[in-house]
C-alpha positions as CSV (number, residue, x, y, z in Angstrom):
1,M,146.3,33.5,112.2
2,P,148.2,36.2,110.5
3,M,146.9,39.7,111.2
4,R,145.0,41.5,108.3
5,T,146.4,44.9,107.4
6,E,144.8,47.7,105.3
7,S,146.7,49.3,102.6
8,T,147.3,53.0,103.0
9,S,146.9,53.6,99.3
10,P,143.5,54.9,98.1
11,R,141.2,52.1,96.9
12,R,139.9,52.7,93.3
13,L,136.5,51.5,92.1
14,D,135.0,53.0,88.8
15,G,137.3,56.0,89.1
16,R,136.5,56.6,92.7
17,G,139.0,56.7,95.5
18,R,138.9,57.1,99.2
19,S,141.2,59.2,101.3
20,K,142.9,58.2,104.5
21,R,140.0,59.8,106.4
22,G,137.4,57.8,104.4
23,R,136.3,60.6,102.1
24,A,135.4,59.7,98.5
25,F,136.9,61.6,95.6
26,L,137.1,61.4,91.8
27,T,140.4,60.3,90.3
28,G,142.0,62.2,87.4
29,D,140.8,59.5,84.9
30,A,137.2,59.8,86.2
31,I,137.2,63.6,85.9
32,R,138.5,63.4,82.3
33,R,135.8,60.9,81.4
34,R,133.0,63.1,82.8
35,W,134.3,66.2,81.0
36,N,134.5,64.3,77.7
37,K,130.9,63.2,78.2
38,M,129.7,66.7,78.9
39,T,131.5,68.2,75.9
40,G,130.6,65.3,73.6
41,F,127.8,65.6,70.9
42,H,124.9,65.0,73.2
43,G,126.4,67.0,76.0
44,V,126.9,70.0,73.8
45,K,123.3,69.7,72.6
46,R,122.1,69.8,76.2
47,L,124.3,72.9,76.9
48,L,123.0,74.6,73.8
49,A,119.4,73.9,74.8
50,I,120.0,75.4,78.2
51,V,121.5,78.5,76.7
52,C,118.6,78.9,74.3
53,I,116.1,78.6,77.2
54,V,118.0,81.2,79.2
55,L,118.3,83.6,76.3
56,G,114.7,83.2,75.3
57,S,113.5,83.8,78.9
58,G,115.6,87.0,79.0
59,Q,114.2,88.2,75.7
60,S,110.7,87.6,76.9
61,Y,111.4,89.4,80.1
62,A,112.9,92.3,78.3
63,Q,109.8,92.5,76.0
64,N,107.5,92.5,79.0
65,Q,109.5,95.2,80.7
66,S,109.7,97.5,77.6
67,A,109.8,101.2,78.2
68,P,106.5,103.1,77.8
69,R,105.9,105.0,74.6
70,F,105.4,108.2,76.6
71,K,107.0,109.9,79.6
72,A,103.8,110.9,81.2
73,I,100.0,110.5,81.1
74,A,97.4,113.1,81.9
75,F,93.9,111.9,82.9
76,D,90.5,113.4,82.8
77,Y,89.0,112.3,86.2
78,F,86.0,110.5,84.8
79,V,88.3,108.0,83.1
80,I,89.2,106.9,86.6
81,F,86.0,107.7,88.6
82,D,82.6,106.5,87.5
83,P,80.2,109.6,87.4
84,N,77.3,107.2,87.6
85,S,78.4,106.1,91.1
86,V,76.3,109.0,92.5
87,I,73.1,107.3,91.2
88,P,72.4,105.4,94.5
89,E,72.6,108.6,96.5
90,V,70.3,110.4,94.0
91,D,67.9,107.4,94.1
92,K,67.7,107.8,97.9
93,A,66.7,111.5,97.5
94,F,64.4,111.0,94.4
95,P,63.3,107.3,94.3
96,G,63.2,106.0,90.7
97,K,64.8,109.1,89.3
98,G,68.5,108.3,89.9
99,A,69.7,107.5,86.4
100,E,67.7,110.2,84.6
101,F,68.6,112.9,87.1
102,T,72.3,112.0,87.1
103,K,72.6,112.1,83.3
104,L,70.9,115.5,83.1
105,W,73.0,116.8,86.0
106,R,76.3,115.8,84.3
107,A,75.2,117.2,81.0
108,K,74.4,120.5,82.6
109,Q,77.8,120.6,84.3
110,F,79.5,120.5,80.9
111,D,77.0,123.0,79.5
112,Y,77.8,125.5,82.2
113,C,81.6,125.0,81.7
114,F,81.2,125.8,78.0
115,L,79.0,128.8,78.6
116,R,81.2,130.2,81.3
117,T,84.2,129.8,79.0
118,I,82.5,131.6,76.1
119,T,81.3,134.4,78.3
120,N,84.6,134.6,80.4
121,R,82.7,134.1,83.7
122,H,84.8,131.4,85.4
123,A,83.7,129.8,88.7
124,D,85.1,126.9,90.8
125,F,83.8,123.6,89.5
126,S,82.1,122.9,92.8
127,K,80.0,126.0,92.1
128,V,79.3,124.7,88.6
129,T,78.3,121.4,90.0
130,E,75.9,123.0,92.5
131,D,74.4,125.3,89.9
132,A,73.8,122.3,87.6
133,L,72.2,120.4,90.5
134,V,69.8,123.2,91.2
135,Y,68.9,123.5,87.5
136,T,68.3,119.7,87.2
137,A,66.0,119.6,90.1
138,E,64.0,122.5,88.7
139,E,63.9,120.9,85.2
140,M,62.5,117.7,86.7
141,K,60.1,119.5,89.1
142,L,61.7,118.0,92.2
143,E,62.1,119.7,95.5
144,L,65.8,120.2,96.5
145,S,66.0,120.7,100.2
146,P,69.2,122.0,101.8
147,E,69.8,118.6,103.3
148,I,69.4,116.8,99.9
149,R,71.5,119.4,98.2
150,K,74.4,118.8,100.7
151,R,74.2,115.0,100.4
152,L,74.3,115.0,96.6
153,L,77.1,117.5,96.4
154,N,79.1,115.4,98.9
155,A,78.5,112.4,96.7
156,Y,80.8,114.1,94.1
157,L,83.6,114.1,96.8
158,A,83.5,110.3,97.1
159,L,83.0,108.8,93.6
160,K,83.7,105.1,93.0
161,P,86.6,104.2,90.8
162,W,85.8,102.2,87.7
163,P,86.6,98.4,88.3
164,D,89.6,98.4,86.1
165,A,91.0,101.8,87.1
166,V,93.2,101.2,90.1
167,D,95.0,98.1,88.7
168,A,95.7,100.1,85.5
169,L,97.1,103.0,87.4
170,R,99.4,100.7,89.3
171,K,100.7,99.2,86.1
172,L,101.4,102.6,84.6
173,K,103.1,103.7,87.8
174,A,105.2,100.6,87.9
175,S,106.3,101.3,84.3
176,G,108.0,104.5,85.4
177,M,105.5,106.9,83.9
178,R,104.5,110.1,85.6
179,I,100.8,110.3,86.2
180,I,98.8,113.6,86.5
181,T,95.3,114.8,86.0
182,I,94.1,117.7,83.8
183,A,90.6,117.9,85.1
184,N,87.9,120.6,85.5
185,F,87.3,119.3,89.0
186,S,88.3,121.7,91.7
187,P,91.4,120.9,93.8
188,K,89.2,119.9,96.7
189,M,87.2,117.5,94.5
190,L,90.3,115.9,93.1
191,R,92.0,115.3,96.4
192,S,88.8,114.2,98.2
193,N,88.0,111.5,95.6
194,A,91.6,110.2,95.5
195,D,91.9,110.1,99.3
196,A,88.5,108.3,99.6
197,A,89.6,105.7,97.0
198,G,93.1,105.3,98.7
199,I,95.0,106.1,95.4
200,T,96.4,109.5,96.1
201,D,100.0,108.1,96.1
202,L,99.6,106.9,92.5
203,F,99.5,110.5,91.2
204,D,102.5,112.8,90.7
205,D,100.1,115.7,90.6
206,L,96.4,116.3,90.9
207,L,96.2,119.2,88.5
208,S,93.0,121.2,88.2
209,T,92.1,123.7,85.4
210,E,91.3,126.0,88.3
211,E,95.1,126.6,88.3
212,N,94.7,129.1,85.5
213,G,91.0,129.8,85.6
214,T,90.0,127.7,82.6
215,Y,87.9,124.7,81.7
216,K,88.6,122.1,79.0
217,P,88.5,122.2,76.0
218,D,90.1,125.6,76.2
219,P,93.7,125.1,74.9
220,R,95.0,126.9,78.0
221,A,93.7,124.1,80.1
222,Y,95.6,121.5,78.3
223,E,98.7,123.7,78.3
224,L,98.9,123.2,82.1
225,G,100.2,119.7,81.6
226,V,103.1,120.8,79.5
227,E,104.0,123.6,82.0
228,R,103.7,121.4,85.0
229,L,105.6,118.4,83.6
230,K,108.2,120.3,81.7
231,L,107.8,117.9,78.8
232,R,106.9,118.3,75.1
233,K,103.3,117.7,74.0
234,E,104.3,114.5,72.1
235,E,105.8,113.1,75.3
236,I,102.5,113.3,77.2
237,V,99.5,111.1,76.3
238,F,96.1,112.4,77.3
239,A,93.3,110.0,78.5
240,A,89.9,111.4,77.7
241,F,86.5,110.4,79.0
242,G,84.3,112.5,76.7
243,G,84.5,112.7,73.0
244,W,84.6,116.5,73.2
245,D,87.6,116.2,75.5
246,A,89.4,113.8,73.1
247,Y,88.8,116.4,70.4
248,G,90.1,119.2,72.5
249,A,93.3,117.3,73.6
250,K,94.1,116.1,70.1
251,T,93.5,119.6,68.7
252,F,95.9,120.9,71.2
253,G,98.6,118.5,70.1
254,Y,98.6,115.7,72.7
255,P,98.7,112.0,71.6
256,T,95.2,111.1,72.7
257,Y,93.4,108.0,73.9
258,W,89.7,108.0,74.3
259,V,88.4,105.7,77.1
260,N,84.8,105.6,75.8
261,R,83.1,104.2,78.8
262,F,79.6,104.7,77.5
263,N,80.3,103.5,73.9
264,L,79.3,106.9,72.4
265,P,79.9,107.9,68.8
266,A,82.9,110.2,68.0
267,E,82.2,113.9,67.6
268,E,81.8,114.9,64.0
269,L,84.5,117.6,64.1
270,G,87.1,116.1,61.7
271,I,89.6,115.1,64.4
272,E,89.6,111.8,66.3
273,A,91.7,110.3,69.1
274,D,94.7,108.2,68.2
275,K,92.9,105.2,69.6
276,T,89.9,104.3,71.6
277,S,88.4,101.5,73.7
278,N,85.8,101.3,76.5
279,T,88.3,100.1,79.2
280,M,91.5,101.1,80.8
281,N,93.1,97.9,79.6
282,G,93.2,99.2,76.0
283,L,94.8,102.4,77.3
284,V,97.5,100.5,79.2
285,N,98.4,98.4,76.1
286,F,98.5,101.6,74.0
287,V,100.8,103.4,76.4
288,L,103.1,100.5,77.1
289,G,103.4,99.5,73.4
290,H,101.7,96.1,73.7
291,P,99.7,94.8,70.7
């Protein structure tokens, strides 16, 4: 029987060939047919569709990553920390009186700041808080022992953040904004609360009005933000907790957002915040330019 021999030429089937080592490859004719198929009518449509998807995704990403409307944000501390988080500790001291006592105590803190500003008798906000505590106990005919006094004052060093606060701060930080406080709290109160909540690293500066011996709404208190950040007023948005603070910041010249946690009416003083909501989500959307 004659011996079968294999041809050394590549074998061609449907445009495919095989090398001497057995590796498959496309012939020149097959490559041209595939290219014509890709660049034909239907192929071009597929390519255009892919391009549109890529461009659309890029545009969406760019919109989501849009630059903030402002270079910095200045917070009142009660926008971030819930003043009512002291109620459980007050209730332990004075059962059944927690909410009423806390509301009067906070109101008297503000009263004493206003009175001390008018009479030019400044004191550290820790002292203001203690004086307001003593007054509240006397007003409500409750015995304030040294132990209870210490416990309640310490509660103001470990307030609880509002549920939406930390996530909002992280979003603002990620956007590249500088974050500071302009708060009547003493430096110790500012740092202790931030440390206890584990969010100190989210702030560029914990700025207290103690810096220049003022309280808000004194214009000199708001001026601290401009001086510290080295920015123009219109480049800094102020986040207020109280209606009176929103009035003070807006009067000073800051773009102002009122985080109206307690859904209170605006002060009847002829000037209002640029926008308001009762959550930090509204503030973040305002700052980042989201509808």
